[in-house]
C-alpha atoms as a printed R data frame, in Angstrom:
    type eleno elety resid chain resno       x       y       z
1   ATOM     1    CA   UNK     A     1  56.668 -21.232  33.014
2   ATOM     2    CA   UNK     A     2  55.170 -21.048  30.145
3   ATOM     3    CA   UNK     A     3  55.787 -18.283  27.123
4   ATOM     4    CA   UNK     A     4  53.207 -16.369  24.501
5   ATOM     5    CA   UNK     A     5  53.739 -15.013  21.928
6   ATOM     6    CA   UNK     A     6  52.816 -11.588  20.704
7   ATOM     7    CA   UNK     A     7  51.215 -13.137  17.607
8   ATOM     8    CA   UNK     A     8  48.901 -15.144  19.977
9   ATOM     9    CA   UNK     A     9  48.341 -12.926  22.786
10  ATOM    10    CA   UNK     A    10  46.686 -10.810  19.283
11  ATOM    11    CA   UNK     A    11  44.813 -14.049  18.119
12  ATOM    12    CA   UNK     A    12  43.181 -14.177  21.645
13  ATOM    13    CA   UNK     A    13  41.864 -10.435  21.746
14  ATOM    14    CA   UNK     A    14  40.394 -10.842  18.294
15  ATOM    15    CA   UNK     A    15  38.180 -14.040  18.473
16  ATOM    16    CA   UNK     A    16  37.194 -12.451  22.230
17  ATOM    17    CA   UNK     A    17  36.038  -8.701  20.915
18  ATOM    18    CA   UNK     A    18  35.391  -9.252  16.959
19  ATOM    19    CA   UNK     A    19  31.792 -10.149  17.315
20  ATOM    20    CA   UNK     A    20  31.750  -7.554  19.992
21  ATOM    21    CA   UNK     A    21  32.936  -4.780  17.198
22  ATOM    22    CA   UNK     A    22  30.824  -5.968  14.659
23  ATOM    23    CA   UNK     A    23  27.571  -5.157  16.340
24  ATOM    24    CA   UNK     A    24  28.282  -1.773  16.990
25  ATOM    25    CA   UNK     A    25  29.339  -1.540  13.486
26  ATOM    26    CA   UNK     A    26  25.934  -2.161  12.059
27  ATOM    27    CA   UNK     A    27  23.495   0.264  11.413
28  ATOM    28    CA   UNK     A    28  19.735   0.345  12.719
29  ATOM    29    CA   UNK     A    29  16.642   1.500  11.396
30  ATOM    30    CA   UNK     A    30  13.139   1.965  13.715
31  ATOM    31    CA   UNK     A    31   9.948   0.001  12.408
32  ATOM    32    CA   UNK     A    32   6.476   0.901  13.602
33  ATOM    33    CA   UNK     A    33   3.022  -1.085  12.435
34  ATOM    34    CA   UNK     A    34   1.468  -0.553  15.378
35  ATOM    35    CA   UNK     A    35   1.064   3.012  16.679
36  ATOM    36    CA   UNK     A    36   3.289   3.648  19.353
37  ATOM    37    CA   UNK     A    37   5.580   0.531  18.925
38  ATOM    38    CA   UNK     A    38   8.671   0.844  18.262
39  ATOM    39    CA   UNK     A    39  11.220  -2.620  17.104
40  ATOM    40    CA   UNK     A    40  14.377  -2.150  16.668
41  ATOM    41    CA   UNK     A    41  15.743  -4.366  13.127
42  ATOM    42    CA   UNK     A    42  18.843  -4.812  11.440
43  ATOM    43    CA   UNK     A    43  19.969  -2.303   8.825
44  ATOM    44    CA   UNK     A    44  20.251  -5.250   6.479
45  ATOM    45    CA   UNK     A    45  16.709  -6.167   5.161
46  ATOM    46    CA   UNK     A    46  14.292  -8.849   5.507
47  ATOM    47    CA   UNK     A    47  12.258  -9.602   2.621
48  ATOM    48    CA   UNK     A    48   8.871  -8.786   3.140
49  ATOM    49    CA   UNK     A    49   5.418  -8.930   1.334
50  ATOM    50    CA   UNK     A    50   1.691  -7.242   1.462
51  ATOM    51    CA   UNK     A    51  -1.356  -7.385   0.069
52  ATOM    52    CA   UNK     A    52  -3.939  -4.954  -0.782
53  ATOM    53    CA   UNK     A    53  -8.009  -5.074  -2.619
54  ATOM    54    CA   UNK     A    54 -11.175  -3.184  -1.760
55  ATOM    55    CA   UNK     A    55 -14.977  -3.578  -2.306
56  ATOM    56    CA   UNK     A    56 -15.309  -6.915  -1.006
57  ATOM    57    CA   UNK     A    57 -18.699  -7.717   0.418
58  ATOM    58    CA   UNK     A    58 -19.396 -10.662   2.242
59  ATOM    59    CA   UNK     A    59 -19.800 -13.102  -0.192
60  ATOM    60    CA   UNK     A    60 -17.628 -16.640  -0.815
61  ATOM    61    CA   UNK     A    61 -15.934 -14.788  -4.000
62  ATOM    62    CA   UNK     A    62 -14.815 -12.044  -0.140
63  ATOM    63    CA   UNK     A    63 -14.275 -15.400   1.418
64  ATOM    64    CA   UNK     A    64 -11.867 -16.952  -1.442
65  ATOM    65    CA   UNK     A    65  -9.948 -13.660  -1.773
66  ATOM    66    CA   UNK     A    66  -9.316 -13.574   2.092
67  ATOM    67    CA   UNK     A    67  -7.876 -17.558   1.705
68  ATOM    68    CA   UNK     A    68  -6.284 -16.731  -1.402
69  ATOM    69    CA   UNK     A    69  -4.031 -14.282   0.325
70  ATOM    70    CA   UNK     A    70  -3.501 -16.332   3.554
71  ATOM    71    CA   UNK     A    71  -1.472 -18.520   1.229
72  ATOM    72    CA   UNK     A    72   0.738 -15.767   0.048
73  ATOM    73    CA   UNK     A    73   1.720 -14.847   4.304
74  ATOM    74    CA   UNK     A    74   1.846 -11.723   4.087
75  ATOM    75    CA   UNK     A    75   3.093  -9.218   6.762
76  ATOM    76    CA   UNK     A    76   0.380  -7.188   5.785
77  ATOM    77    CA   UNK     A    77  -3.317  -5.992   3.864
78  ATOM    78    CA   UNK     A    78  -4.020  -2.587   3.233
79  ATOM    79    CA   UNK     A    79  -8.278  -2.747   2.434
80  ATOM    80    CA   UNK     A    80  -9.239  -0.302   0.137
81  ATOM    81    CA   UNK     A    81 -12.486   0.080   1.256
82  ATOM    82    CA   UNK     A    82 -16.309  -0.436   0.307
83  ATOM    83    CA   UNK     A    83 -15.580  -3.373   3.517
84  ATOM    84    CA   UNK     A    84 -19.231  -4.561   3.647
85  ATOM    85    CA   UNK     A    85 -22.314  -3.667   1.388
86  ATOM    86    CA   UNK     A    86 -24.671  -5.079   3.903
87  ATOM    87    CA   UNK     A    87 -26.164  -2.366   6.521
88  ATOM    88    CA   UNK     A    88 -23.900  -3.630   9.278
89  ATOM    89    CA   UNK     A    89 -20.023  -4.420   9.959
90  ATOM    90    CA   UNK     A    90 -20.423  -7.900  11.966
91  ATOM    91    CA   UNK     A    91 -20.445 -10.281   8.352
92  ATOM    92    CA   UNK     A    92 -17.368  -8.343   7.231
93  ATOM    93    CA   UNK     A    93 -15.621  -8.862  10.583
94  ATOM    94    CA   UNK     A    94 -15.922 -12.345  10.258
95  ATOM    95    CA   UNK     A    95 -15.035 -12.885   7.048
96  ATOM    96    CA   UNK     A    96 -11.440 -10.926   7.782
97  ATOM    97    CA   UNK     A    97 -10.600 -12.892  11.094
98  ATOM    98    CA   UNK     A    98  -8.263 -15.464   9.832
99  ATOM    99    CA   UNK     A    99  -5.777 -12.770   9.177
100 ATOM   100    CA   UNK     A   100  -6.022 -11.929  13.038
101 ATOM   101    CA   UNK     A   101  -5.727 -15.227  13.381
102 ATOM   102    CA   UNK     A   102  -2.531 -16.472  10.785
103 ATOM   103    CA   UNK     A   103  -0.886 -13.009  12.731
104 ATOM   104    CA   UNK     A   104  -1.537 -10.840   9.843
105 ATOM   105    CA   UNK     A   105  -1.791  -6.986  10.520
106 ATOM   106    CA   UNK     A   106  -5.271  -5.315   8.575
107 ATOM   107    CA   UNK     A   107  -5.128  -1.857   8.067
108 ATOM   108    CA   UNK     A   108  -8.116  -0.046   6.649
109 ATOM   109    CA   UNK     A   109 -10.051   3.511   5.125
110 ATOM   110    CA   UNK     A   110 -13.366   3.889   4.264
111 ATOM   111    CA   UNK     A   111 -15.263   4.022   0.732
112 ATOM   112    CA   UNK     A   112 -18.745   4.746   0.291
113 ATOM   113    CA   UNK     A   113 -20.422   2.463   1.357
114 ATOM   114    CA   UNK     A   114 -19.193   2.809   4.606
115 ATOM   115    CA   UNK     A   115 -20.197   5.435   5.561
116 ATOM   116    CA   UNK     A   116 -22.927   7.493   5.391
117 ATOM   117    CA   UNK     A   117 -25.588   9.909   7.681
118 ATOM   118    CA   UNK     A   118 -28.004   6.885   8.597
119 ATOM   119    CA   UNK     A   119 -25.391   4.883   9.044
120 ATOM   120    CA   UNK     A   120 -23.077   4.048  12.458
121 ATOM   121    CA   UNK     A   121 -21.007   1.357  10.363
122 ATOM   122    CA   UNK     A   122 -17.922   4.106  10.108
123 ATOM   123    CA   UNK     A   123 -17.836   4.620  14.050
124 ATOM   124    CA   UNK     A   124 -18.038   0.663  14.300
125 ATOM   125    CA   UNK     A   125 -14.810   0.405  11.835
126 ATOM   126    CA   UNK     A   126 -12.799   3.383  13.640
127 ATOM   127    CA   UNK     A   127 -13.710   1.365  17.152
128 ATOM   128    CA   UNK     A   128 -12.759  -1.708  15.567
129 ATOM   129    CA   UNK     A   129  -9.431  -0.878  14.767
130 ATOM   130    CA   UNK     A   130  -8.557   2.044  16.835
131 ATOM   131    CA   UNK     A   131  -8.763   4.504  15.021
132 ATOM   132    CA   UNK     A   132  -9.335   8.518  16.237
133 ATOM   133    CA   UNK     A   133  -9.619   9.738  12.028
134 ATOM   134    CA   UNK     A   134 -10.116   7.841   9.007
135 ATOM   135    CA   UNK     A   135  -6.637   8.353   7.959
136 ATOM   136    CA   UNK     A   136  -2.935   8.089   8.990
137 ATOM   137    CA   UNK     A   137   0.220   6.930   8.521
138 ATOM   138    CA   UNK     A   138   2.574   4.352   9.554
139 ATOM   139    CA   UNK     A   139   5.987   3.153   8.565
140 ATOM   140    CA   UNK     A   140   7.019  -0.782   8.169
141 ATOM   141    CA   UNK     A   141  10.461  -1.281   7.999
142 ATOM   142    CA   UNK     A   142  11.651   0.887   5.079
143 ATOM   143    CA   UNK     A   143   8.539   1.407   3.324
144 ATOM   144    CA   UNK     A   144   5.739   4.017   4.761
145 ATOM   145    CA   UNK     A   145   2.301   3.689   4.141
146 ATOM   146    CA   UNK     A   146  -0.629   6.343   3.777
147 ATOM   147    CA   UNK     A   147  -4.361   5.894   4.549
148 ATOM   148    CA   UNK     A   148  -6.694   8.586   3.232
149 ATOM   149    CA   UNK     A   149 -10.350   8.619   3.003
150 ATOM   150    CA   UNK     A   150 -11.568  10.269  -0.624
151 ATOM   151    CA   UNK     A   151 -13.689  11.228  -2.156
152 ATOM   152    CA   UNK     A   152 -17.461  12.779  -2.326
153 ATOM   153    CA   UNK     A   153 -19.213  10.109  -0.705
154 ATOM   154    CA   UNK     A   154 -17.197  10.082   1.947
155 ATOM   155    CA   UNK     A   155 -18.866  12.651   4.058
156 ATOM   156    CA   UNK     A   156 -14.617  13.477   5.059
157 ATOM   157    CA   UNK     A   157 -13.312  16.122   3.571
158 ATOM   158    CA   UNK     A   158  -9.903  16.566   2.188
159 ATOM   159    CA   UNK     A   159 -10.396  19.594   0.041
160 ATOM   160    CA   UNK     A   160  -6.371  21.971   0.770
161 ATOM   161    CA   UNK     A   161  -8.680  23.362   4.020
162 ATOM   162    CA   UNK     A   162  -9.133  20.457   5.406
163 ATOM   163    CA   UNK     A   163  -7.551  18.704   8.073
164 ATOM   164    CA   UNK     A   164  -6.942  15.866   6.073
165 ATOM   165    CA   UNK     A   165  -5.001  17.979   3.318
166 ATOM   166    CA   UNK     A   166  -2.537  19.307   6.268
167 ATOM   167    CA   UNK     A   167  -1.506  16.139   7.762
168 ATOM   168    CA   UNK     A   168  -1.789  14.715   4.294
169 ATOM   169    CA   UNK     A   169   1.162  17.864   3.208
170 ATOM   170    CA   UNK     A   170   2.918  17.162   6.257
171 ATOM   171    CA   UNK     A   171   2.872  13.605   7.021
172 ATOM   172    CA   UNK     A   172   4.884  13.535   3.478
173 ATOM   173    CA   UNK     A   173   7.094  16.416   3.997
174 ATOM   174    CA   UNK     A   174   8.556  14.701   7.223
175 ATOM   175    CA   UNK     A   175   8.909  11.244   5.323
176 ATOM   176    CA   UNK     A   176  10.461  13.148   2.176
177 ATOM   177    CA   UNK     A   177  13.348  14.364   4.374
178 ATOM   178    CA   UNK     A   178  13.512  10.307   6.248
179 ATOM   179    CA   UNK     A   179  16.318   8.553   4.992
180 ATOM   180    CA   UNK     A   180  15.373   5.024   6.337
181 ATOM   181    CA   UNK     A   181  12.093   5.064   4.220
182 ATOM   182    CA   UNK     A   182  12.542   4.217   0.433
183 ATOM   183    CA   UNK     A   183   9.360   3.582  -0.737
184 ATOM   184    CA   UNK     A   184   6.243   5.824   0.596
185 ATOM   185    CA   UNK     A   185   2.879   4.244  -0.652
186 ATOM   186    CA   UNK     A   186  -0.573   5.908  -0.549
187 ATOM   187    CA   UNK     A   187  -3.758   3.611  -0.460
188 ATOM   188    CA   UNK     A   188  -7.335   5.135  -0.443
189 ATOM   189    CA   UNK     A   189 -10.636   4.315  -2.047
190 ATOM   190    CA   UNK     A   190 -11.643   6.560  -4.588
191 ATOM   191    CA   UNK     A   191  -9.171   6.371  -7.930
192 ATOM   192    CA   UNK     A   192  -7.039  10.001  -8.817
193 ATOM   193    CA   UNK     A   193  -7.021   8.255 -12.752
194 ATOM   194    CA   UNK     A   194  -9.091   5.918 -14.295
195 ATOM   195    CA   UNK     A   195 -10.171   4.148 -17.648
196 ATOM   196    CA   UNK     A   196 -13.816   3.939 -19.158
197 ATOM   197    CA   UNK     A   197 -15.934   2.264 -16.963
198 ATOM   198    CA   UNK     A   198 -18.492   2.659 -13.987
199 ATOM   199    CA   UNK     A   199 -16.408   5.582 -12.205
200 ATOM   200    CA   UNK     A   200 -14.193   8.126 -13.971
201 ATOM   201    CA   UNK     A   201 -10.803   9.682 -11.534
202 ATOM   202    CA   UNK     A   202 -11.993  12.083  -9.378
203 ATOM   203    CA   UNK     A   203 -10.286  15.549 -10.788
204 ATOM   204    CA   UNK     A   204 -10.841  17.855  -7.845
205 ATOM   205    CA   UNK     A   205  -9.039  14.204  -5.879
206 ATOM   206    CA   UNK     A   206  -6.039  14.678  -8.428
207 ATOM   207    CA   UNK     A   207  -5.681  18.236  -9.065
208 ATOM   208    CA   UNK     A   208  -4.851  18.660  -4.391
209 ATOM   209    CA   UNK     A   209  -3.364  15.799  -4.324
210 ATOM   210    CA   UNK     A   210  -1.238  14.584  -7.274
211 ATOM   211    CA   UNK     A   211   1.220  17.930  -7.470
212 ATOM   212    CA   UNK     A   212   1.383  16.756  -4.042
213 ATOM   213    CA   UNK     A   213   2.711  13.368  -4.596
214 ATOM   214    CA   UNK     A   214   5.112  14.486  -7.418
215 ATOM   215    CA   UNK     A   215   7.138  16.834  -5.717
216 ATOM   216    CA   UNK     A   216   7.421  14.371  -2.026
217 ATOM   217    CA   UNK     A   217   8.232  11.377  -4.386
218 ATOM   218    CA   UNK     A   218   5.540   8.869  -3.800
219 ATOM   219    CA   UNK     A   219   6.011   5.591  -5.524
220 ATOM   220    CA   UNK     A   220   3.080   3.467  -5.681
221 ATOM   221    CA   UNK     A   221  -1.161   4.902  -5.103
222 ATOM   222    CA   UNK     A   222  -3.511   1.622  -4.370
223 ATOM   223    CA   UNK     A   223  -7.018   2.833  -4.499
224 ATOM   224    CA   UNK     A   224 -10.656   0.876  -5.810
225 ATOM   225    CA   UNK     A   225 -14.490   2.073  -5.408
226 ATOM   226    CA   UNK     A   226 -14.198   0.416  -9.805
227 ATOM   227    CA   UNK     A   227 -14.448  -3.476  -9.575
228 ATOM   228    CA   UNK     A   228 -12.053  -4.570 -11.907
229 ATOM   229    CA   UNK     A   229  -7.960  -4.379 -12.202
230 ATOM   230    CA   UNK     A   230  -5.645  -0.838 -13.890
231 ATOM   231    CA   UNK     A   231  -2.161  -0.276 -13.747
232 ATOM   232    CA   UNK     A   232  -0.789   3.067 -14.856
233 ATOM   233    CA   UNK     A   233   2.030   3.991 -15.953
234 ATOM   234    CA   UNK     A   234   4.435   6.387 -13.647
235 ATOM   235    CA   UNK     A   235   2.596   8.911 -14.326
236 ATOM   236    CA   UNK     A   236   3.433  12.943 -13.587
237 ATOM   237    CA   UNK     A   237   0.641  15.957 -13.176
238 ATOM   238    CA   UNK     A   238  -0.069  17.234 -16.570
239 ATOM   239    CA   UNK     A   239  -1.012  21.111 -15.336
240 ATOM   240    CA   UNK     A   240  -2.106  22.006 -18.887
241 ATOM   241    CA   UNK     A   241  -4.291  19.158 -19.357
242 ATOM   242    CA   UNK     A   242  -4.439  17.485 -16.030
243 ATOM   243    CA   UNK     A   243  -7.047  14.936 -16.959
244 ATOM   244    CA   UNK     A   244  -4.120  13.785 -19.916
245 ATOM   245    CA   UNK     A   245  -0.881  13.063 -17.129
246 ATOM   246    CA   UNK     A   246   2.584  13.065 -18.441
247 ATOM   247    CA   UNK     A   247   3.566   9.299 -19.087
248 ATOM   248    CA   UNK     A   248   7.729   8.889 -18.046
249 ATOM   249    CA   UNK     A   249   8.544   5.523 -18.954
250 ATOM   250    CA   UNK     A   250   6.700   3.208 -21.470
251 ATOM   251    CA   UNK     A   251   8.608   0.284 -20.264
252 ATOM   252    CA   UNK     A   252   5.249  -2.170 -19.469
253 ATOM   253    CA   UNK     A   253   6.579  -4.902 -16.971
254 ATOM   254    CA   UNK     A   254  10.427  -3.590 -15.572
255 ATOM   255    CA   UNK     A   255  11.112   0.474 -14.087
256 ATOM   256    CA   UNK     A   256  14.131   1.266 -12.562
257 ATOM   257    CA   UNK     A   257  14.074   4.661 -10.345
258 ATOM   258    CA   UNK     A   258  10.951   6.118 -12.082
259 ATOM   259    CA   UNK     A   259   9.673   9.459 -12.490
260 ATOM   260    CA   UNK     A   260   6.384   9.267 -11.006
261 ATOM   261    CA   UNK     A   261   3.704   7.806  -9.296
262 ATOM   262    CA   UNK     A   262   2.243   4.269 -10.985
263 ATOM   263    CA   UNK     A   263  -1.688   3.678  -9.817
264 ATOM   264    CA   UNK     A   264  -3.364   0.412  -9.554
265 ATOM   265    CA   UNK     A   265  -6.876  -0.223  -8.680
266 ATOM   266    CA   UNK     A   266  -7.385  -3.496  -6.922
267 ATOM   267    CA   UNK     A   267 -11.592  -3.466  -6.382
268 ATOM   268    CA   UNK     A   268 -11.917  -7.182  -7.072
269 ATOM   269    CA   UNK     A   269 -11.697  -8.752  -3.680
270 ATOM   270    CA   UNK     A   270 -15.584 -10.158  -4.189
271 ATOM   271    CA   UNK     A   271 -17.827  -7.291  -5.321
272 ATOM   272    CA   UNK     A   272 -20.026  -7.687  -8.787
273 ATOM   273    CA   UNK     A   273 -17.412  -6.687 -11.094
274 ATOM   274    CA   UNK     A   274 -17.254  -3.666 -13.339
275 ATOM   275    CA   UNK     A   275 -17.221  -3.817 -17.156
276 ATOM   276    CA   UNK     A   276 -14.214  -1.816 -19.166
277 ATOM   277    CA   UNK     A   277 -15.529  -0.162 -21.999
278 ATOM   278    CA   UNK     A   278 -11.935   1.518 -23.582
279 ATOM   279    CA   UNK     A   279  -8.686   1.907 -22.624
280 ATOM   280    CA   UNK     A   280  -6.864   5.069 -21.942
281 ATOM   281    CA   UNK     A   281  -3.348   5.930 -23.107
282 ATOM   282    CA   UNK     A   282  -1.812   6.051 -19.374
283 ATOM   283    CA   UNK     A   283  -2.967   2.508 -18.567
284 ATOM   284    CA   UNK     A   284   0.103  -0.239 -18.983
285 ATOM   285    CA   UNK     A   285  -2.705  -3.134 -18.106
286 ATOM   286    CA   UNK     A   286  -6.707  -3.526 -17.019
287 ATOM   287    CA   UNK     A   287  -9.097  -6.348 -16.856
288 ATOM   288    CA   UNK     A   288 -12.394  -6.744 -16.044
289 ATOM   289    CA   UNK     A   289 -13.065 -10.484 -15.536
290 ATOM   290    CA   UNK     A   290 -10.761 -11.298 -12.516
291 ATOM   291    CA   UNK     A   291 -11.796 -10.983  -8.826
292 ATOM   292    CA   UNK     A   292  -7.930 -11.222  -6.887
293 ATOM   293    CA   UNK     A   293  -5.441  -9.067  -5.062
294 ATOM   294    CA   UNK     A   294  -2.248  -7.202  -5.255
295 ATOM   295    CA   UNK     A   295   0.661  -8.724  -4.057
296 ATOM   296    CA   UNK     A   296   3.372  -6.864  -3.113
297 ATOM   297    CA   UNK     A   297   7.367  -7.890  -2.569
298 ATOM   298    CA   UNK     A   298  10.028  -6.052  -1.413
299 ATOM   299    CA   UNK     A   299  13.236  -7.914  -1.797
300 ATOM   300    CA   UNK     A   300  17.341  -7.053  -2.374
301 ATOM   301    CA   UNK     A   301  17.740  -5.652   1.252
302 ATOM   302    CA   UNK     A   302  14.680  -3.675   0.338
303 ATOM   303    CA   UNK     A   303  15.797  -1.800  -2.626
304 ATOM   304    CA   UNK     A   304  13.490  -3.593  -5.273
305 ATOM   305    CA   UNK     A   305   9.488  -3.775  -5.565
306 ATOM   306    CA   UNK     A   306   7.583  -6.684  -7.125
307 ATOM   307    CA   UNK     A   307   3.971  -6.581  -7.620
308 ATOM   308    CA   UNK     A   308   2.062  -9.154  -8.808
309 ATOM   309    CA   UNK     A   309  -2.412  -9.598  -9.210
310 ATOM   310    CA   UNK     A   310  -3.363 -12.723  -8.177
311 ATOM   311    CA   UNK     A   311  -6.642 -14.036  -9.676
312 ATOM   312    CA   UNK     A   312  -8.616 -16.222  -7.246
313 ATOM   313    CA   UNK     A   313  -9.670 -19.108  -9.573
314 ATOM   314    CA   UNK     A   314  -6.681 -20.848  -9.439
315 ATOM   315    CA   UNK     A   315  -3.878 -18.200  -8.036
316 ATOM   316    CA   UNK     A   316  -2.576 -17.565 -11.558
317 ATOM   317    CA   UNK     A   317  -0.400 -14.729 -12.985
318 ATOM   318    CA   UNK     A   318  -2.397 -11.889 -13.972
319 ATOM   319    CA   UNK     A   319  -0.140  -8.810 -14.336
320 ATOM   320    CA   UNK     A   320   3.438  -8.329 -12.519
321 ATOM   321    CA   UNK     A   321   5.895  -5.555 -12.421
322 ATOM   322    CA   UNK     A   322   8.854  -4.424 -10.533
323 ATOM   323    CA   UNK     A   323  10.632  -1.242  -9.669
324 ATOM   324    CA   UNK     A   324  14.246  -1.441  -8.655
325 ATOM   325    CA   UNK     A   325  15.218   1.333  -6.199
326 ATOM   326    CA   UNK     A   326  19.479   2.026  -7.016
């Protein structure tokens, strides 16, 4: 007859059941990259990255941008409008086909060259990406993305009586109360703010949406239309002089829980670049001499954002900043 002590029984119990107990204590969140598909993931978040750029065309420089993006192995690419400058979409679908072959998700918004009264390109884009509307949102890990169709040229209403405005307002209100979301990123075509270049910031768009972005704590607004790169300080809407937003943090590269939004213009995918003719005071960094793309890394269990602009020529870094959520 064998004698088994109490300590031996306790040790056996811990070995047998501890993995189950630990697994039950681990919280989960939901991620939804493709509408209608939910995947359960652990609360300990892996590092991820995504890319963003607009104003493509179908030329050699746009092809170089696509190939350079792939070297960074993003999970997602945001195409910020003005996709094909030709009369058809086929060249652009061919241009970006390497993303699908490399299992990189692609999401678009349309620009002024993608829609028009006498063009069927708009319908082709929506059909290709299975989009019911040109504005939409989705979650990925602890990020929420909101895509908007903006600009008077797009012919898609965005005023406060429009379906788009109500969608944006309801979406941001819902997301603001979601404890699983740490970052809210808006992407669109027309800039709300711009330094001195071809296209000025859209005042109507700014006055409608920047107060809304302030209210619901958007982090980044990524836009295109101007074929150059611009980055602002974190900005609050200035209701007294709307064209002069309030700078809340004058650090140039590192931010911790900043108030207001950082606006980025990245119209550098391939179309001919637009000259800059001056620099407005709310702009931190700007340049008009490089095609390239924005790459954003989310690290440190989803609490640190690192934004890097890579130029195409040598994949060198032209701009970089970090934002930390405590």
